C-alpha positions as CSV (number, residue, x, y, z in Angstrom):
1,M,0.0,0.0,0.0
2,E,1.5,3.3,-1.1
3,I,1.1,6.4,1.2
4,I,1.9,9.8,-0.2
5,Q,3.2,12.1,2.6
6,P,2.7,15.9,2.7
7,G,5.2,17.8,0.6
8,A,6.1,14.9,-1.7
9,S,6.1,15.8,-5.4
10,T,3.5,14.1,-7.5
11,G,4.5,15.6,-10.9
12,R,6.3,13.7,-13.6
13,L,9.7,14.7,-14.9
14,D,8.5,14.5,-18.6
15,S,5.3,16.4,-17.9
16,P,4.9,20.1,-18.7
17,Q,2.4,20.4,-15.9
18,P,3.7,21.9,-12.6
19,S,4.4,19.6,-9.7
20,Y,2.1,19.6,-6.8
21,G,2.5,18.3,-3.3
22,P,-0.2,16.9,-1.1
23,T,-1.1,18.8,2.1
24,Q,-1.9,15.7,4.0
25,P,-1.1,11.9,3.7
26,F,-3.0,10.1,1.0
27,T,-3.1,6.4,0.2
28,K,-4.1,4.3,-2.8
29,G,-5.6,1.7,-0.6
30,L,-7.6,1.3,2.6
31,L,-5.8,1.7,5.9
32,N,-6.0,-1.2,8.3
33,P,-9.0,-0.7,10.6
34,V,-8.6,-0.2,14.3
35,W,-10.6,-2.9,16.0
36,N,-11.9,-2.5,19.5
37,R,-12.6,-5.2,22.1
38,I,-16.4,-5.1,21.8
39,T,-16.3,-5.7,18.0
40,H,-13.9,-8.6,18.5
41,S,-15.8,-10.2,21.4
42,L,-19.5,-10.4,20.5
43,D,-20.5,-13.5,22.4
44,Y,-24.3,-13.8,22.9
45,T,-23.8,-16.5,25.5
46,L,-23.2,-13.4,27.8
47,L,-26.8,-12.5,27.3
48,R,-28.5,-13.2,30.7
49,I,-31.2,-12.2,33.1
50,I,-29.9,-9.1,34.8
51,E,-29.8,-9.5,38.6
52,A,-29.2,-7.0,41.4
53,P,-25.5,-6.4,42.0
54,T,-23.9,-8.1,45.0
55,S,-21.6,-5.2,45.6
56,H,-21.1,-1.5,44.7
57,D,-17.5,-0.5,45.1
58,F,-18.0,3.2,45.0
59,P,-18.6,5.5,48.0
60,A,-22.1,6.9,48.6
61,G,-22.6,10.0,46.5
62,H,-20.2,9.0,43.8
63,F,-22.8,7.6,41.5
64,V,-25.8,7.1,43.8
65,C,-26.9,7.8,47.4
66,G,-26.4,5.3,50.1
67,G,-30.1,4.2,50.2
68,F,-30.5,3.5,46.5
69,F,-30.1,-0.3,46.4
70,K,-31.9,-0.9,49.7
71,A,-34.9,1.1,48.5
72,L,-35.2,-0.7,45.1
73,G,-34.4,-4.2,46.4
74,E,-33.3,-7.2,44.4
75,E,-36.5,-7.3,42.3
76,G,-35.9,-3.7,41.3
77,F,-33.0,-4.9,39.1
78,R,-34.2,-8.2,37.8
79,S,-34.8,-8.1,34.1
80,G,-35.3,-10.9,31.5
81,Y,-34.9,-10.8,27.7
82,S,-36.6,-12.1,24.6
83,L,-34.0,-11.9,21.9
84,M,-35.7,-14.5,19.6
85,E,-39.0,-12.7,19.8
86,W,-37.6,-9.4,18.4
87,Q,-39.6,-7.9,15.5
88,Y,-38.2,-5.2,13.2
89,D,-41.1,-2.8,13.9
90,Q,-40.1,-2.8,17.6
91,R,-37.3,-0.3,16.7
92,R,-39.9,2.4,16.9
93,Q,-40.8,1.4,20.5
94,A,-39.0,1.6,23.8
95,Q,-37.6,-1.5,25.4
96,I,-37.2,-2.3,29.1
97,I,-33.5,-2.8,30.1
98,L,-34.1,-2.7,33.9
99,P,-37.4,-2.5,35.7
100,F,-36.9,1.2,36.1
101,L,-34.9,2.0,32.9
102,Y,-36.2,2.0,29.4
103,L,-34.3,2.7,26.1
104,G,-36.0,4.0,22.9
105,P,-36.3,6.6,20.2
106,T,-37.8,10.1,20.4
107,S,-41.0,8.8,18.9
108,A,-41.5,6.6,22.0
109,A,-40.7,9.5,24.3
110,R,-43.4,11.5,22.6
111,D,-46.1,8.8,23.0
112,V,-48.1,10.1,25.9
113,A,-50.2,7.0,26.1
114,F,-47.1,4.8,26.3
115,L,-45.6,7.0,29.1
116,K,-48.7,6.8,31.2
117,S,-49.4,3.1,30.6
118,H,-45.8,2.1,31.6
119,G,-45.5,4.6,34.5
120,I,-42.6,6.6,33.1
121,T,-41.8,9.4,35.4
122,Y,-38.6,10.8,33.8
123,L,-37.4,11.5,30.3
124,L,-33.8,12.1,29.4
125,G,-32.9,13.0,25.9
126,I,-29.3,12.6,24.6
127,R,-28.8,14.8,21.6
128,G,-26.1,16.4,19.4
129,S,-25.2,20.1,19.1
130,H,-26.7,20.6,15.7
131,P,-29.6,23.2,15.9
132,H,-32.2,20.8,14.4
133,H,-31.6,18.3,17.2
134,A,-33.4,20.7,19.6
135,Y,-36.5,19.8,17.6
136,T,-35.9,16.2,16.5
137,V,-34.7,15.0,19.9
138,N,-37.2,16.7,22.2
139,A,-40.1,15.3,24.2
140,D,-40.8,18.2,26.5
141,K,-44.3,18.7,25.2
142,A,-45.2,15.1,25.9
143,A,-43.7,15.2,29.3
144,A,-45.7,18.3,30.2
145,E,-48.9,16.6,29.0
146,A,-48.1,13.5,31.0
147,G,-47.1,15.6,34.1
148,I,-43.5,14.1,34.3
149,T,-40.0,15.5,34.4
150,S,-38.0,15.9,31.2
151,E,-34.4,16.9,30.7
152,N,-32.0,17.0,27.7
153,I,-28.3,16.7,27.5
154,V,-26.3,18.1,24.6
155,I,-23.2,16.1,23.5
156,E,-20.8,17.8,21.2
157,N,-18.9,14.6,20.2
158,D,-18.0,11.1,21.4
159,Q,-15.2,12.4,23.5
160,Q,-17.6,14.6,25.5
161,L,-19.9,11.6,25.8
162,L,-17.2,9.7,27.6
163,K,-16.6,12.6,30.0
164,S,-20.4,12.9,30.6
165,F,-21.0,9.3,31.6
166,P,-20.6,9.8,35.3
167,E,-22.7,12.9,35.5
168,I,-25.5,11.3,33.4
169,I,-25.5,8.1,35.5
170,K,-25.7,10.2,38.7
171,R,-28.5,12.3,37.3
172,I,-30.5,9.2,36.4
173,N,-30.0,7.7,39.9
174,D,-31.0,10.9,41.6
175,Q,-34.3,10.8,39.7
176,M,-34.9,7.0,40.2
177,C,-33.9,6.7,43.9
178,C,-36.8,5.6,46.1
179,C,-35.1,6.3,49.4
180,P,-36.8,8.6,51.9
181,I,-34.5,11.5,50.9
182,H,-35.4,11.4,47.3
183,H,-39.0,10.1,47.5
184,H,-41.8,11.2,49.8
185,T,-45.2,9.6,50.0
186,N,-48.3,11.2,51.5
187,E,-49.4,7.9,53.0
188,G,-46.0,7.4,54.7
189,G,-46.0,3.7,53.6
190,V,-44.1,1.6,51.2
191,K,-45.3,1.5,47.6
192,A,-44.5,-1.1,45.0
193,V,-41.0,-1.1,43.6
194,P,-39.9,0.5,41.4
195,L,-41.6,3.8,42.3
196,K,-40.0,5.7,39.4
197,K,-39.1,4.9,35.8
198,A,-36.8,6.6,33.3
199,L,-36.8,6.5,29.5
200,I,-33.4,7.4,28.0
201,F,-33.8,8.4,24.3
202,C,-32.0,9.8,21.3
203,E,-33.3,10.3,17.8
204,T,-33.2,6.6,16.9
205,G,-32.6,5.1,20.3
206,N,-29.8,3.1,18.8
207,E,-26.7,5.2,19.4
208,R,-26.0,7.9,22.0
209,S,-28.8,6.9,24.4
210,A,-27.9,3.2,24.0
211,A,-24.3,4.0,24.9
212,V,-25.5,5.8,28.0
213,V,-27.6,2.8,29.1
214,M,-24.6,0.5,28.5
215,A,-22.4,2.7,30.6
216,Y,-25.1,2.7,33.3
217,L,-25.0,-1.1,33.5
218,M,-21.2,-1.0,33.8
219,A,-21.3,1.4,36.7
220,M,-24.3,0.1,38.6
221,V,-24.5,-3.7,37.8
222,N,-20.7,-4.3,37.5
223,Y,-20.8,-5.4,33.9
224,D,-17.7,-5.0,31.7
225,A,-18.0,-3.3,28.3
226,V,-18.6,-6.4,26.3
227,S,-21.3,-7.8,28.7
228,S,-23.0,-4.4,28.9
229,Y,-23.1,-4.1,25.1
230,I,-24.5,-7.6,24.7
231,N,-27.2,-7.3,27.3
232,V,-28.5,-4.0,26.0
233,Q,-28.4,-5.0,22.4
234,G,-30.0,-8.3,23.3
235,R,-33.0,-6.4,24.6
236,R,-33.0,-3.7,21.8
237,L,-31.6,-5.6,18.8
238,C,-31.4,-2.5,16.6
239,C,-28.7,-0.8,18.7
240,S,-25.7,0.1,16.6
241,L,-22.8,1.9,18.1
242,S,-20.0,3.5,16.1
243,D,-16.5,2.3,16.6
244,S,-15.8,5.6,18.4
245,M,-18.6,5.0,20.9
246,K,-17.4,1.4,21.4
247,N,-14.0,2.8,22.2
248,D,-15.7,5.2,24.7
249,L,-17.2,2.2,26.5
250,D,-13.9,0.4,26.5
251,T,-12.2,3.4,28.1
252,F,-15.0,3.9,30.6
253,D,-14.6,0.2,31.6
254,T,-10.9,0.7,32.3
255,L,-11.6,3.9,34.3
256,L,-14.3,2.1,36.4
257,K,-12.0,-0.8,37.2
258,A,-9.2,1.5,38.3
259,E,-11.6,3.5,40.5
260,R,-13.0,0.3,42.0
261,D,-9.5,-0.8,42.9
262,V,-8.8,2.5,44.7
263,F,-12.1,2.6,46.6
264,K,-11.7,-1.0,47.6
265,H,-8.3,-0.3,49.1
266,Q,-9.6,2.8,50.8
267,G,-12.4,0.8,52.3
268,T,-10.1,-1.8,53.8
269,T,-8.1,0.9,55.5
270,N,-11.0,3.2,56.4
271,G,-9.1,6.2,55.5
272,P,-6.2,7.5,53.3
273,I,-4.2,4.9,51.4
274,T,-1.6,3.2,53.5
275,Y,0.8,0.4,52.7
276,S,2.0,-2.7,54.5
277,P,5.2,-2.5,56.4
278,R,8.4,-3.8,54.8
279,K,9.4,-7.4,55.5
280,R,12.7,-6.2,57.2
281,A,13.0,-2.7,58.5
282,F,16.4,-1.0,58.3
283,S,16.5,-0.9,62.1
284,N,16.3,-4.7,62.2
285,I,19.4,-5.2,60.0
286,S,21.6,-2.4,61.3
287,E,23.2,-4.4,64.0
288,G,24.1,-7.4,61.8
289,N,25.5,-5.1,59.1
290,A,27.4,-2.8,61.4
291,N,30.7,-3.5,59.7
292,I,29.4,-3.0,56.1
293,P,31.0,0.2,54.5
294,D,28.8,3.1,53.5
295,L,25.8,1.7,55.4
296,D,25.2,5.3,56.7
297,M,24.0,6.2,53.2
298,L,20.8,4.4,54.0
299,D,18.6,7.3,55.1
300,E,15.9,5.6,57.2
301,E,13.8,8.7,57.6
302,R,13.8,9.3,53.8
303,F,12.5,5.8,53.1
304,R,9.9,5.9,55.9
305,E,8.3,9.1,54.7
306,R,8.5,8.5,51.0
307,S,5.1,8.5,49.4
308,A,4.2,5.2,47.9
309,P,2.8,5.0,44.3
310,V,-1.0,4.7,44.0
311,P,-2.7,2.9,41.1
312,F,-5.2,5.7,40.4
313,C,-5.6,9.3,41.4
314,E,-8.8,11.4,41.7
315,S,-11.4,10.5,39.1
316,S,-10.7,12.2,35.7
317,Y,-12.4,11.5,32.4
318,S,-10.4,13.9,30.3
């Protein structure tokens, strides 16, 4: 495969025409594609009934308040699937991913009858920055008619989508939480779970909003990027993410794993990160090595107070 670099002459010596140089690299063939882990690992044996997570390795307030899981209970997360029953016309409808979380297109978010019959209490639109998206990805009128909350998030590009995942996940959880802090009932009793339901939508329900729901499963149900992709697409078969969005999920997966490692370690020490003592302190070997030359170069205070390396610093999605 021949690649023409900027500045290289393309004119022929025997040609009267002037020589020109390209301003950017050109090729006469196709460049090798960059494959991501999701594309290479589509394994539908990973499609399963979603169950409540057995652990949440993030501190209260990071993604969700401390009473979220207790308020929803195990049944609040249990969700089956019907992959073999999928019909092409269902792409215009919203599908249930979790008992309190739906994914679909704008047309479903504008269907007031659907919103009322399924008990949707929150609409979240994920749209681009193009001016016409304010009209094509908008369900505020339907939300007002149904008497529910509606919000919209504008995403400039896929890189910003990655940075926005944590904020979007927390926003969804704040709306869905059924704990006494986030939900008040006039009766003072316990209603059926889930008390609230969200519909996440974009223009088609197959791209940006699907990526958000996949990221939600990764953070809240402890799925990795591949399992999250499979279990969302297995419930809404028309989902189709670009390679850039798949790379976003891969990167978000790596960031979540690093954060979990840090928070787990902090949880075991109940405070700032500390490290186990050395196997042999310098004070223990000083007497036996008293006659070794230059032993005084070992600065015990310097080694004791040196900051140990940490696997991950404060959360950053830049």
